[in-house]
Legacy VTK file of the C-alpha trace (Angstrom):
# vtk DataFile Version 3.0
C-alpha trace
ASCII
DATASET POLYDATA
POINTS 214 float
-82.913 -116.433 -78.821
-82.065 -112.780 -78.453
-78.695 -111.564 -81.249
-77.225 -108.077 -81.855
-75.412 -108.068 -85.022
-73.501 -105.125 -85.491
-75.148 -102.597 -83.361
-74.207 -99.182 -83.134
-75.669 -96.359 -81.295
-74.157 -92.954 -80.364
-75.547 -90.052 -78.926
-73.447 -87.104 -78.272
-70.076 -88.274 -77.077
-71.068 -91.860 -76.471
-71.006 -94.557 -78.431
-71.413 -98.068 -78.815
-69.585 -99.281 -82.519
-70.451 -102.282 -83.711
-71.455 -104.087 -80.517
-72.533 -107.968 -81.136
-73.616 -110.799 -78.770
-76.146 -114.085 -79.092
-77.838 -115.425 -75.856
-79.125 -118.844 -76.816
-82.926 -119.789 -76.723
-84.209 -120.528 -72.585
-80.318 -119.240 -70.965
-79.896 -116.465 -68.933
-77.385 -114.175 -69.340
-75.706 -111.585 -66.694
-74.041 -108.910 -69.184
-71.762 -107.519 -66.810
-69.610 -103.911 -67.027
-68.240 -100.613 -65.088
-71.462 -97.919 -64.775
-71.554 -95.552 -68.058
-70.533 -98.426 -70.389
-73.655 -98.838 -72.096
-75.239 -102.129 -71.033
-78.219 -100.089 -70.252
-78.770 -98.500 -73.872
-77.986 -102.082 -74.729
-81.204 -103.605 -73.246
-83.226 -100.654 -74.766
-81.934 -101.251 -78.298
-83.478 -105.159 -77.368
-86.615 -103.502 -76.003
-87.154 -101.162 -79.094
-86.623 -98.388 -76.691
-83.834 -97.151 -78.679
-83.244 -97.343 -82.213
-79.895 -98.005 -83.254
-77.906 -95.979 -86.061
-76.347 -99.202 -87.439
-77.147 -103.284 -87.152
-79.597 -105.353 -86.531
-81.691 -106.858 -83.560
-82.734 -110.172 -83.980
-85.145 -112.238 -81.660
-85.842 -115.850 -82.292
-84.520 -115.544 -85.406
-86.202 -112.998 -86.760
-85.225 -109.174 -87.883
-86.936 -106.914 -85.121
-84.800 -103.842 -85.740
-87.691 -101.519 -86.709
-90.654 -102.911 -85.055
-91.793 -100.893 -82.444
-91.189 -101.992 -78.329
-95.154 -103.642 -78.177
-94.527 -106.070 -80.845
-91.310 -107.588 -79.299
-93.014 -109.344 -76.940
-90.172 -108.719 -74.132
-91.078 -107.985 -70.796
-88.305 -105.016 -69.713
-87.689 -104.481 -65.802
-85.399 -100.759 -65.190
-83.838 -100.050 -62.843
-86.033 -98.196 -61.118
-89.149 -100.917 -61.365
-91.155 -97.956 -62.714
-94.298 -98.990 -61.212
-97.662 -96.905 -62.107
-97.499 -95.391 -58.732
-101.128 -94.510 -58.076
-102.380 -98.104 -59.199
-102.831 -101.169 -56.896
-100.537 -103.989 -57.416
-102.916 -106.112 -58.792
-103.429 -103.139 -61.417
-99.554 -103.146 -62.227
-99.462 -106.658 -62.610
-102.361 -107.143 -64.473
-101.155 -104.007 -66.818
-99.924 -105.829 -69.722
-102.675 -107.782 -69.958
-105.833 -105.486 -69.547
-104.309 -103.333 -72.281
-104.242 -106.601 -74.856
-107.626 -107.225 -73.794
-107.527 -110.316 -71.838
-108.702 -110.882 -68.169
-105.599 -110.939 -66.311
-107.847 -112.306 -62.648
-106.410 -115.318 -63.206
-102.505 -114.688 -64.319
-102.420 -111.956 -61.100
-103.157 -114.428 -58.612
-100.328 -116.959 -60.355
-97.754 -113.658 -60.573
-98.977 -113.146 -56.662
-98.173 -116.760 -55.356
-94.765 -117.197 -57.105
-93.790 -113.610 -56.045
-95.635 -113.510 -52.532
-97.265 -110.712 -53.360
-101.210 -111.875 -52.254
-100.961 -109.554 -49.045
-100.289 -106.674 -50.941
-102.357 -106.872 -54.376
-104.707 -103.538 -53.102
-102.339 -101.547 -51.819
-100.914 -98.671 -53.683
-97.620 -99.029 -55.663
-96.547 -95.405 -54.411
-96.000 -97.135 -50.366
-94.204 -100.388 -51.316
-90.358 -100.432 -50.256
-87.614 -101.230 -53.084
-88.153 -104.931 -52.766
-91.071 -105.523 -53.306
-91.226 -102.506 -55.700
-88.692 -104.907 -57.663
-91.406 -108.002 -57.209
-94.029 -106.617 -58.789
-92.331 -104.766 -61.698
-91.147 -108.363 -62.593
-94.229 -109.576 -61.916
-95.443 -106.821 -64.838
-93.042 -107.930 -66.787
-94.187 -111.861 -66.625
-97.694 -111.586 -66.956
-98.210 -111.863 -70.625
-95.442 -114.829 -70.992
-92.841 -112.984 -73.114
-90.070 -114.965 -74.980
-87.312 -112.683 -73.800
-87.051 -110.965 -69.992
-84.977 -108.023 -69.608
-83.389 -106.924 -66.310
-81.585 -103.601 -65.925
-79.738 -103.857 -62.683
-82.812 -105.831 -60.498
-80.919 -106.168 -56.855
-79.340 -102.952 -56.641
-81.904 -100.372 -55.078
-83.051 -103.445 -52.704
-81.424 -104.558 -49.040
-79.887 -107.220 -48.029
-82.993 -109.931 -47.017
-84.780 -108.282 -50.392
-81.920 -109.308 -52.637
-81.164 -112.807 -51.759
-85.324 -113.312 -51.759
-85.174 -111.598 -55.415
-81.817 -113.967 -56.504
-84.402 -117.087 -55.578
-86.895 -115.997 -57.813
-84.401 -114.998 -60.296
-83.289 -118.421 -59.933
-86.295 -120.234 -60.204
-86.901 -118.338 -63.345
-83.431 -119.670 -64.862
-84.844 -123.654 -64.023
-88.227 -122.903 -65.559
-85.948 -122.230 -68.643
-89.648 -121.256 -69.959
-87.862 -117.216 -70.606
-84.721 -116.004 -72.379
-83.455 -113.234 -69.718
-80.771 -110.999 -70.377
-79.551 -109.724 -66.827
-77.684 -106.757 -66.601
-75.532 -105.899 -63.629
-72.012 -104.710 -62.586
-71.965 -107.692 -59.762
-69.904 -110.344 -60.325
-71.543 -112.762 -57.974
-74.863 -111.838 -58.855
-73.612 -113.777 -62.664
-71.570 -116.440 -60.600
-75.071 -117.318 -58.888
-77.367 -116.978 -61.567
-76.077 -117.055 -65.679
-75.731 -120.002 -68.023
-73.945 -117.258 -69.946
-71.771 -114.688 -68.570
-71.404 -111.679 -70.730
-69.196 -108.756 -70.701
-69.391 -104.928 -72.172
-65.968 -102.994 -72.219
-64.542 -100.649 -74.830
-67.595 -100.964 -76.985
-67.092 -104.809 -77.027
-68.670 -107.980 -76.182
-66.655 -110.822 -74.459
-67.957 -113.968 -73.334
-67.283 -115.559 -70.237
-67.247 -118.614 -68.492
-70.607 -119.207 -65.924
-69.348 -120.749 -62.677
-73.465 -120.635 -62.043
-74.665 -124.721 -61.110
LINES 1 215
214 0 1 2 3 4 5 6 7 8 9 10 11 12 13 14 15 16 17 18 19 20 21 22 23 24 25 26 27 28 29 30 31 32 33 34 35 36 37 38 39 40 41 42 43 44 45 46 47 48 49 50 51 52 53 54 55 56 57 58 59 60 61 62 63 64 65 66 67 68 69 70 71 72 73 74 75 76 77 78 79 80 81 82 83 84 85 86 87 88 89 90 91 92 93 94 95 96 97 98 99 100 101 102 103 104 105 106 107 108 109 110 111 112 113 114 115 116 117 118 119 120 121 122 123 124 125 126 127 128 129 130 131 132 133 134 135 136 137 138 139 140 141 142 143 144 145 146 147 148 149 150 151 152 153 154 155 156 157 158 159 160 161 162 163 164 165 166 167 168 169 170 171 172 173 174 175 176 177 178 179 180 181 182 183 184 185 186 187 188 189 190 191 192 193 194 195 196 197 198 199 200 201 202 203 204 205 206 207 208 209 210 211 212 213
């Protein structure tokens, strides 16, 4: 479960005051809202990349507000994928496992098969298309079997064909129910296709909308 309890974040003129939300275990939640509303900020708070001024972050019922990002077991895919550009696809996929001292080979092979990356494993990330980069970023975030997956506009910078393929992948992830997902977007169509729970951030508050996903 993902829970924010009266979270407040302020930076310059920007502020989120007393934001609360909850995502049930194994659910696929989509957080909608206009640009500049603070959607990415909330993901950073959950991931441990930004400290709230007040309030609590709870994951699996445990208060993690003061835990560092590495201790939260959260996978995070930022808007720009943020791959290690000089590394190969194989090295990017296995990075999180390698730094934990685990042999990444089997998990990399599993992810490459699921994501359709088998033919790209020895290519450097710097030469990938937008859709390829997003698939690698998704695989890297899932490599260590996180409890929570945070996706920041994962379909925003890809072409129509890549978007359709990524929607299929994310739909498969939703059906597996192995990870609790919070997917940020401004596109209602993504919520209609994927979400069990639709949340809407507007003027610092979060409203729950009903999902139409099958």
